N, C-alpha and C positions, 0 to 999 in steps of 0.2 A: 048465050051459050058459048059463042066464039070467044067472048071476053073471059069467061070462066076457064075455058081450055087454055087460053094464053096465060092466064094467071098461074094455073097449075103447072103448065110447062115451064114458066119462068122460075117458079119455086123449086121444081125438080132440078133444073139446071144449076140453081144456086146451091142446093144441098149437095148435088153430085160434085160440083166444083169445090165446095168446102171440104168434103171428105177426101177428095183427090189431091188437095193442095199440099205441096211438099213443105218440109221444114218443121214438122212436129218434134217436140223434145223427145229424145230417145233415152233409153235406160242409162246411157253414158252420162247424161245430164241430171239424172234424178238424185235427189238427196235421200228420199225414202221410196221403197218399192215393196209390193206385195204380189205374189204369184199363187194362183190356185189352179190345179190341173189334175189330170189323170195319167198315171204311168201304167203301161201295158207290157210288162216284161215276160220273158220266158224265165222260169225259176227252176233251179236245181238245188237240192239241199241234202245234207247228210248229217246224221246225229249218232254219237256214241256216248252212252252213259254206263260207266263201269261200276261194279259192286265195290263196297268199301274194302272188302278183303282182297281185291285184285284191281288196283287203279289202272292197269293196262288192259283189262279185260273189257267185255261188252261187245256186242255186235255193231259194226258200222252199218247203220240203217239208211238205205236210199229212200227218202221219204216219198218220192214220187213213184218209183217202181215197186218198192216193197209194200207200201201202205196206201197207195192210190190217192195221194194228195194232188191237187191241181197243178199242172205245169204252166198254165197260163191264167192270169187273172188281172183285172184292172185295180190298181191301187190309187186311192186318193193321196194327193201330196200338196203341201202348203209350204211356202218359203217366204221369208221377209228379210229386208236388209236396210241398213242405214249407213250413209256416208258420214264419216267423222273427220271433218276438216277436208283438206284437199287430197290427201293421199291415203288416208286410213278408211277402212270399212268393216262392218260387222254384219254377218249373215247367219240366219238360223233356218232350219228346215225340218219338216216332219213328214213321214209317210209310214203306212202300216199295211200288213198283209195278214189276213186271217184265212186259214184253210182247214178243212176237215175231210176225212176219207173213211171208207169202210172196205175191207178186203179180207178174203180168206188167204192167209199167208202161205207161201210156197216153201219156206225154210224156217228153221228154228231161229228165233230172235231173242238174244239175251239182253235184257235192259235192267240196269240196277241189280237187284237181288232176285229177279225172276226170269224164267225162260218161257216164252210163248212158243209152243211147238208148232211145227208145220201142220197145216190143215185147219187150225182154229180161225175163227173170224174175229178180226180186230177192228175197233173203232178208234180213230185218232183225231186229235185236234192239235194244231200247231199255229200259234200266233206270234208274229214278229212286229215290233214297233221300233222304228228307227228315228233317232234324234241326231241332228248334225248341226254343229256351230263352227264357224270359221272367223278368224280375225285376220284381215288382209292389209297389205301395204302395196301400193302401186308405185313401182320405181320408174315406170314410164306412164305419164298421165298427160295426154294431149287431147285436143277437142274431139278427134275421131279415133283415137287409139288408147287402149289401156292395157298394161301388162304388169303383173305383180306376183307376189308370193303370199302364202297364207299358212297360219298355224291353226289347227282345228281339233275338234273332238267328235268322234263318230261313236255313238252309244246305241246299242241294240238290246231291247228287252225281249227275251224269249219266254213263251209259255207253252209247255208241251204236256199232253195227256194221252196215255195209252190205256185202253180197256180191252180185256179179253180173258179167255181161259189160259191159265199159266201154272207152271210148277214153281214152288218155292222150296229150294233145297231138296230134301228127300221126300217131302210130302207129295200127296197126290195132286191132280189138276183141280183147280178151283178158280172162280171168278176173281180177277185181280185188276186193280187200277193203280197206275203209277203216274205221278205228276212231277214235273220239274219246271222251275223258272229261274232265270238268271239275267242279270243286267251286265252286259259286256261292254266296257268303255275302252275305246282305242283312240289314242291321239294320232293326228295326221300332219304331214307336211305337204304343201301343194303349190302349184302354179296356176294362174288364171290369166285370161286375156279376153279382150273384146275389140272388135273393129267395126266401125260404122262404114258400110259399103254403099249406102244410099241415104238420102235425107231421112227416110222412114224405116230403114232396115239395118239391123245390127247382128253381126255374127259373134258368138262367144264360145269359149271352151275353158275347161278346167280339168286338172288331174290331181288327185291326192293319193299319197302312198305312205305307208310306214310298216315296219316289222320290228317288234320288240316284245320284251317281257316286263310286265308290271304286276307285282305282288302275285296273286293267284291266277293271273291271266297271261297267256302267251299268244300273240296274235299277229296276223298279217292282213293288210287291207289295201285294196286298190279300188279307187273310185274315179271314173272318167266320164265326161259328158261334153257334148257339143250341141249348140242351140242356134236357132235363127229366130229373131223377133221382129215383127212388123208393127210399128206404132201407127195405127190407123186413125187415132184421135190424139189430142194433146196429151192426155193423161192415161190413155188406155191402149193396150196392144195385145196381140195374140202371138203365140210362138209354138214351135215344135222342137223337140229335143231327142237325142239318142243318149241313153245312159247305160254304163256298164259298171256293175259293182261285184267285186269278188273278195270274200274274206273268209278267214279261218281263225277260229278261237279255240285254244286248248285251255280247259278249265281244271283247276286242281283245288276244289273246295270241298268242305265236308258234305254238302248236300248235292254236289254235282262234280264228278270227276269224269272227264272225257273230252270230246271234241265236237265242235259245231262247224260246218262248212256251208256257205251260202253263195249263190251266184244269181244276180239279176242281170238281164240284158234285154233291152227293147226300147221302143219309142215312147214319148210322152207328148202331150199337148197341154197348153196352159194359157190362162188369161192373166195379163199383167196390168197392174195399176202403179203409176209412179208420179211423184211430185217433187 
């Protein structure tokens, strides 16, 4: 019995010593990496869809206050990257938000060619899918420090549906459903950096911004994030991050004329694998 206890104790010591041993390869050394996690932001969003006869019309709808969409929700997120040579890198990311709400509205809402009058009950669904890709160059690339600039694309797919009793022109009130979807691509310019502060711990941050007009879109985007990663095993780590995303897109298309405003702000946790 004592021999068995001694053997078990020795194994526990060896395992604990192995997990606590310093010097695991960090994300700074990885050629490939993958992160899977959950983002827990506070969300604010506004939408305006104008009728074809008046591109500047339509109600600016606060989706959380006016239509009772969730202000807080957990979003799945996935990102992956590859180092291309010594200084270049390519990164892609995906996360999505699906929300629905039901509310008796307290004011008239004009959306496209209909008016939902105050007092009617509306059902709403609003889905957003975000795709982000960046191509970066590290102008400082040392064993424990990396600093660089990136050119990227931030594309968001919106799907919006409103259901309720509404007026169409001079006609009486009847059940009406309106749907809109749009893919809004915005290029970005950014800076990124990472600093290894301990053999197993790395701090990183990035900021992306751009404001410009492209074809039927006029947009402004700010994305900022800061993270800490602990590589507890050779190829596996965990991390925590704070992210802030704020963007506005003005759309002037045949099927959607109006404005979208979105803001995400909150923490995220993730599991990282790197090789």
